[in-house]
MARKEZA-595661 format. One record per residue (C-alpha): z, x, y; residue in three letters. Coordinates in steps of 0.25 Angstrom, whole numbers, plus 5000, padded with zeros to 4 digits. Layout:
<rs>
ZXYALA/...
</rs>
This chain:
<rs>
514946834865MET/515846724869LYS/516646644858ASP/516146504862VAL/514646484862THR/514246414875LEU/512846374872GLY/511646394863ARG/510446474869ILE/509046504865VAL/508446624872VAL/506946614870ALA/506046734872ALA/504646754870SER/504146884863SER/504046964876LEU/505047084875SER/505147084890GLY/505646934889HIS/506446944877VAL/507447054881LEU/507946984894PRO/508046854886MET/508846934876LEU/509746984886ARG/509946844891ILE/510246794877GLY/511246904875ALA/512046874887HIS/512046724884LEU/512646754871GLN/513646844877GLU/514046724886GLU/514346644873GLY/513046574871HIS/512346564857ASP/510946624859VAL/509746624851THR/508446704855VAL/507146654852VAL/506046764853SER/505146854845ALA/505646924832PRO/505347064837GLU/506547044846PHE/507547024835ARG/508247154837ASP/508447134852ASP/508946994849VAL/509947044839GLU/510447154848ARG/510647054858ALA/511546974846ARG/510646854848LEU/509946764837ARG/508446774837LEU/507546664833VAL/506146724831PRO/504846674838LEU/503646664828GLY/502446754829PRO/501646644837ALA/502746664849ALA/502246814850HIS/501746844865VAL/500646954864PRO/500547064874PRO/499747024886PRO/498247044886SER/497847174894GLN/497147164907PRO/495647184905PRO/495047314908ARG/493847264914VAL/493947234930PRO/494247094933ILE/494847034945PRO/496347044944ARG/496746894945LEU/495646854935LEU/496246964926ARG/497746914928ARG/497246774926LEU/496646804912LEU/497846884908LEU/498746784912GLY/498146664905LEU/498146744892ALA/499646784894GLU/500046634897LEU/499446594884GLU/499946714876SER/501346714882THR/501746574885PHE/500846474877VAL/500546544864SER/501946574860PRO/502546434865LEU/502446364852ALA/503046474843ALA/504146494854GLN/504446344853TYR/504546354838ASP/505646464838ALA/506346394849LEU/506446254842GLU/506946324829ARG/508146364837VAL/508346234844LEU/508346164831ALA/509546244826GLU/510546194836ASP/510646144850SER/510246244861VAL/510746234875ASP/509846334882VAL/508446394879VAL/508246524888LEU/506646544887ALA/505946664893ASP/504746624902LEU/503746654891THR/504446574880PHE/503746444883THR/504246394869GLY/505246324877VAL/504246234883LEU/504146124872PRO/505646114873LEU/505446074887LEU/504345984885LEU/504845904874LYS/505745784874ASP/507145784869GLY/508445874872PRO/508246024874ARG/509146144878PRO/509046194892SER/507846284894VAL/507946404903PHE/506646484906VAL/506946644908VAL/506046704918GLY/505746834911VAL/504546854920GLY/504146814935PRO/504246664938ILE/502946594934THR/503246464941LEU/502146404951SER/502546394965SER/501846364978THR/502346494983ASP/501746584972THR/500446614966PRO/500246574951PRO/500946654941PHE/500046754935GLY/499246784947MET/500246894951ALA/500046854967TRP/501146874976ALA/501446744984PRO/501046734999ARG/502046665008PRO/501046575014ASP/500246525001MET/500446394993ASP/500046424980TYR/500046274974GLU/498646264974GLY/498446404967VAL/499446354955HIS/498646224953ARG/497346304951VAL/497946404942VAL/498746304934GLN/497646204933GLY/496546294930ILE/496846434926PHE/498146394918LEU/497546264913ARG/497246324899GLY/498546384897VAL/499246254901HIS/498446184890LYS/498846294880SER/500346274884LEU/500246124882ASN/499546144868ARG/500646234865ALA/501746134868LEU/501046024861GLY/501146094848THR/502646084850ARG/502645944854GLY/502945964869ALA/502345904881ARG/501345974889PRO/501846064900SER/501945994914PRO/501946134921VAL/500946254920SER/501446364910LEU/501846454922VAL/502846344926ASP/503446314913TRP/504846364916PRO/504946244926ARG/505146154913LEU/506346234909ALA/507746204915ASP/507846334922ARG/507046464924LEU/507946584924LEU/507146694931GLN/507446834928LEU/507246894942THR/507746884956VAL/507046804967PRO/506746934974ALA/505746964963PHE/505046834963GLU/504146764972TYR/504846654981PRO/504546514977ARG/505046394986ARG/504746294975ASP/505446374964LEU/506146274954PRO/507646264955GLU/507746294941THR/507346434943VAL/508446544944ASP/508246684947PHE/509346754938VAL/508846894939GLY/508246984928PRO/508847014915VAL/508847174914LEU/509147224900SER/509547364896ASP/510447444887ASN/510647574893VAL/511847594884ALA/511047634872THR/510047714880PHE/509747854876ASP/508947934887PRO/507748014883PRO/507748164884ASP/506948154897TRP/507948064904TRP/508548174912PRO/507148224918GLU/506948074922MET/508348074929LEU/508048194937SER/506748154942ALA/506448124956ARG/505647994954THR/505547914942VAL/504447814938VAL/504547724927HIS/503347654921VAL/503347544910THR/502447444903GLN/503547354899GLY/503747304884THR/502647214882PHE/501247244889ASP/501447394885ASN/500347424875HIS/499447504884ASP/500347594890GLN/499247674898ASP/499047554907ARG/500347584915LEU/501247694909ILE/500047784906GLY/499547764920SER/500847794926THR/501047924918LEU/499747974923THR/499947924937ALA/501347994938LEU/500948124930GLU/501448244939GLY/502148154949ALA/503548194954ASP/504148084945ALA/504648054931VAL/503847934924VAL/504647864914VAL/503847764905ALA/504347664896THR/503347614886THR/504047494879GLY/503447544866ARG/503647674858PRO/503147794867VAL/501847854861GLU/501447994863GLY/502248094873THR/501048134882ASP/501748104895LEU/501648174908PRO/502848274911PRO/503448184921ASN/503448064912ALA/504348004901PHE/504147884891ALA/505047794883ALA/504947664876GLU/506047604883TRP/507147654893LEU/508347564898PRO/508047524912TYR/509547534915SER/509447674912ALA/508047714918LEU/507847634931LEU/508847684939SER/508047814939HIS/506747754942VAL/505947754955ASP/504747674952VAL/504447584940MET/503047564936ILE/502947434926THR/501947334921ASN/502847234927GLY/503747174916GLY/504747084923TYR/505947134918GLY/505747284920GLY/505247264934VAL/506547194937GLN/507347304930HIS/506647404940ALA/506947314952LEU/508447304947ARG/508447454950TYR/507647444963GLY/506447514957ILE/505047494964PRO/503947454954LEU/502547474951ILE/501947374943VAL/500647364935ALA/500547234926GLY/499547124924GLU/499947054910THR/501146954907SER/501846934920ASP/501747074925LYS/500747044936ALA/501746944942GLU/502847044941VAL/501947144948ALA/501647044959ALA/503147014961ARG/503347174962ILE/502347184973ALA/502847054980TYR/504247094981THR/503947234985GLY/504547304974VAL/503347384969GLY/501947394968VAL/501047304960ASN/499847384954LEU/499047254950GLY/498647304937THR/499247334923ALA/498447464922ALA/498547534935PRO/497847674937SER/498747804938PRO/498347814952ALA/498847674956ARG/500147704949ILE/500347834956ARG/500047774970THR/500947654967ALA/502147754963VAL/501947834975ASP/501947714984GLU/503247654977VAL/503947784979LEU/503547804993ALA/503847664998THR/505347624999SER/505047475000ASP/504747464986TYR/506047514982ARG/506747434992ALA/506147304987ALA/506447344973ALA/507947364977GLN/508047234984ARG/507547164972VAL/508447244963GLY/509647214971ALA/509447064967ASP/509247094953ILE/510547174953ALA/511247054958GLU/510646954948SER/511346914936ARG/510346864927ALA/511146844914LEU/512346784920ASP/511446684928ARG/510646644915ILE/512046634908GLY/512446534919GLN/511246444917TRP/511346444902VAL/512846414902SER/512546294912SER/511546234903ALA/512446254891THR/513546164898ARG/512446054899THR/511846034886PRO/510845934882GLY/510445894896VAL/508945914893HIS/508345794886LYS/
</rs>
């Protein structure tokens, strides 16, 4: 850490672990640059915050984001299923925690002047700050998931449709926001009203437009092109965190290193309670294949009944694992997907909850992998997809192109530049 404090920064992260970890990496970098950084997040991440040598102000229980609802087992049309899941998740992830998030943030703001608040995309607790009169710090949204902003060039977020170049989606947005999202918008304004804020002038998916800047954690090559993208959006690249220095390889590591083909499968760290939906199906699909399957569970490994060609661990550092992986099967976590792309690994994605269907759609659109279109694919579909990706060089070539852009990005440095610029012009927001 530098001797002179440059600015007072608040890093605000919701209780989603996939969001907290990159936000902590950003906070640690800013503190190394000489800023005074406070983290507002869930108390279960206290150890992670303290390891980063940052201070935690804990969120209250009402700010907890529950795991997403599982897709219904009964056969209903895919778009209707996605609509029902999406509406429930907008309420539980963006609206319900808002008041408790703001309360914790307000406690920090009351302690001393703050120069910049960096809020992850789901930390809507900054909205009352943006929708009240009076001075405030700069507010930067950190895009820890795909861009949600409405555009005439892209379908509404949540539909998981790839854009067509000859289509104007303005009318579709009007219908979705005016009819399907009407109830969510009313809930949002009720939550804002409880904290003395004005109603939101934009739809919930467009709330980052109200901030001073959106720092998007990806590269343009992994996002849909938009001619009407606000000038406040900056593609800074992903924040990819690992600590390989403390990694003790498991006993089976040499067998993986000697394998002709390595397939990695993961259900991430959040929506991973029913591991049969993807990990179990993958193990069944590839049992007996001329490949080693490495599964990371994101939770303690239960049982040892694995096929002979499969290994499992709760966690493995991607900086140690991914250079040996030929194909990655994932439920579509934004950070994990981009970590794979950094290594030029083609992807097979099976995700419907949270923002994972949108990540899956971008994987198919950019040609870096196969979108299975469901969170619970059959072993037969998985095996077919693995065979296709391994036999078709176009997927790897596309992944390598995106990976080259990711390798050239410098997310932490870019974010540091924006923060330092804001601390040099304090008090401009009235």
